[in-house]
N, C-alpha and C positions, 0 to 999 in steps of 0.2 A: 494409333491412327495419325497422330500428329506427324510421325516420320513419313508415313505414307502420302499424306496431304503435301508435305514438303517435296517429296520426290515427283509427284504429279505436277506441282507448280513449277518445279525445275524443268520438267519435260515441256510444259507450255511455253516457258522462256526460251528453251533451246529451239523450239519451232516457230517463234514469233515471226520471223521473217518469212518463213514458208507459208504461215497462216495469212500474214499480210499480203503476200503476192497472190495467193489463191482468191482472197477477197477482192483484191484489185483487179485481178483477171475477170472475175464474175461481173463486177460493176462496170468495167470499161470495154469488154470484148465487143459490145454491140455499137460502140461509138466509132465514128469516122475519124480518120487522121486530122481533118480540120477541127473537129470538136475537141480532140485531145490537145491540139496545138493551142487552142484558146483557153485551156484550163490554166489558173494562175499558178499552180504548182507542177513541177516536173514529175515524171513517174517515180524517180528515185526519192524525191521529197515526199510524195504521196505515201509511198511504202513505208517510209520512216515513220510518218504520222500514224499510220495503221499499226505498225509494230509496237510503237509506244502505247497505244491503246490496249494491245493484247498483253503488254507487260504488266498492266494493272491487275489483270486476272491472275497471272502467274504469281506475282508477288503477294496477292491476297491469301494464298494458300500457305505462306511461310510462317503464319502465326497470328495471334489475336490483334497485336499491334499493327501488323501489316494489313490485316483485314480492315480495321478501322480506318487506316490511311487510305485504303482503296476507295472507300466510300467518299472521303473528301476529294480524292483524285478525280473520281468520276463526276463529282459535282462541278469541279473546275473544267473538266474536259467538256462536259455538257454545255457550259456557259460559252466557252471559246468556240467550239465546233458548231454549236447551234446558231451562233451569230455569223460565223464564217459561211456556213452552208445556206443560211437564209440570203445573205448578200450576194451569193452566187446565183440566186433565183431558182434554186432546186426545189420543187414541191416537197411538202413534209413527207407524204406517203412514199415517195420515190427515195428520199434520203434515208428513211427507216429500213429500207430493204438491206442496207448494209449490215444491221444488227441480225438479220436472219442468217447471213453468211458467217458472220463472226461466231454466232452461237453454234452454227453447224460444224465449223472447222476447229473450234476450241474443243467441242466435244469429241471430235475425232482424236485430238491430242490426248484428251482424258481417257478415252477408250484404249489407246495404245499403252498408257501408263497403267491402267487397271489390268489389262492382260499381262503386261510385263512383270507386275508384282503379284499376280494371281489374287487380286482383291475380290472379296464377296460382293454380291449384288448390294448388300446393305452399305458397305463401305463406298461403293461407287456412287450410291445415292447420297451419301453424306458429302461427297465432292460437289455434286450437282446442286445440293442445298446451299452451297456457298456461291457457286459460279452463276446459277439462274437469278437469284435476287440481285446480284451485282449487275447483271446485264439489264434487268428490269429498271434498275436504278439509273443506268446509262441512258436507257430510252426516255425515261421520265425527265431526266435533267435537260437532255437534249431537246425534247419536244417543248418543255417549259420555256426554254430560252427562244426557241424558234417562234413560238406562239407570241411571246412577248414582243419581239421585234415586228411580227406581223400585225399585232394590235397597234403599235406605234405608228407603223405605216398607214394603217387604216384611219387613225385619228388624224394624222397629218393630212391625208388625202380629204377627209371629211371636212377639216377645218378649211382647207384650201378651196373646196367646193362651195362651202358656206361664205367665204369671203367674196367669191365670184358671184354669189347669189345676192350681193348687196352692192350693185354697181351704180354709184353716183356718177352721172355723167354731165359735165359742164355743157351748157347750151350758149350762153353769152356770159358777159362779165356779170358776176354776182348772182346768176340763175343757173340752176342745175336740176336735173331730173333723176329720180329714183325709180325705175321701173321694177316693181315687185312681181315676181313670177312664182306660182306654186304655193304650197301650203306654208303657213308661218307657224312653226312650233315653238315651244319654250326656248330651246337652244338657239334657234335662228333668230328669235325675237331679241334675245340678248346681245347677239352679234349685230343685229339691226340697229339697236341703240348705240352700240359703241362705234360702229363704222360710219353711221350717218353723221354723228356729232364730230368725228374726227375729220370726215371729208368737208363738212360745213365750215369748220374752223380753218382747214388748210386752204380751201378755196375761196375763204373770205365771202361766203354767200350772204345775200340779203333775202333771197327766196329759194325754197326747194319745192319742187313739184313731186308729189308721191303719187305715182300712177298705179292704180289697183287693178287695171284691166286684166292682169294675169293672175290675179288671186282667185281660186276657185270658190272660196267661202269666207264670209266674215262673221264671226260669232262674237260673243262678249269678250273672249280672251284676246282675239286678234284686234278687235276695236280698242281694247284697253292698252294694248301694246302700241297701237298707232297713236293713241291720245298721249301716252307717255313720251313718245318720240317727239310729237308736236310740241308738247309743253317744254321739253328740254331745248328744242330748237329756239323757242321763244326767249329762253334765258341767254342764248348766244346772240340774240337780235335777229334771228332768221324766221321769216314767216313761211309757214308751210301751206301749200295748195294741193288739194286732193283732186285727182282726175281719174277717169276710167271706170266709174262705178256703173256696172251693168245693171240693167232693169231688175233682174232676179236678185242681185245683191242689194239693191235699194229696197225691194220688198222685205228681205230678211232684216235689214237695218230698222225699218219701221216696225216690224212685228216685234223685234227684240227691245224696241224702245230706246235705241241708241241715239244719242244727241250730237248731231254733226253741225248745230247751228252756229257755234262759235268758230267753225273752221271754214276757210274759203274753199268751196267746192265748185269745180267747173266740169263740164261734160267731157272735154277732151283736151289734149295738149295744145292744139291750135288756139282754141279760145283762151286758155290760160296764158300762153305766150303773148297774145295780142294785148291783153290787159296789163300784164307785167311789164312788157316793154314800154307801153304807154305810161304806166306809172313811173317808170325809171326816167 
């Protein structure tokens, strides 16, 4: 059977460019000339890339050592191609359509080899028992890399969003305002502490107004985080002023027994600014 496997592998290698061209045609026939023009690789380069991928499957049938090498090659292919396709902005489900055509056209080459050698059905299945797991491995490695870069992008976008959610805005010399909007969870609270202290130090603040009018709810966790920020600001010589506590929030604060007595609290920004400017 080893001899027959090698012969079928040789047939795949002989047809690798034909397979590559067929896959390329199926995947690009619906694209406009402008879309093809904007693609980073030429048609010739793309066909070469596809032919190199097909080569892995043909060589895998040449023996155990080649089969083991094929799995390593597919891992490397998945890493390189997954990153490349992700950066092109191609959706994962769209990119994976390639493997459907690769599987189909490689099987056509296998079918030709089986018929040419008059192999039995059992022998044909032995060939597929090697090829199909290899193709599944290619899909897995490609998807894993693609998803990795997708997650990195999401984390980066999330971090950028969180940074924008801690906007310390200078009002006058030594005075700035931090308008908090939305829910404060553990992750945002940690960034709130870090960004607030960095801005306070960089802007050389004497006072920082924490406006809570955009915070939908204040519970013990949120209050604890606010107290920690205020205590940390004190160590930098910055006095915090809280504004914008709505009536329903005030009721919740009282019900929870939260103590804001040691903190300067004013109804709104205008009132706080009048006092702070007068103090300065």
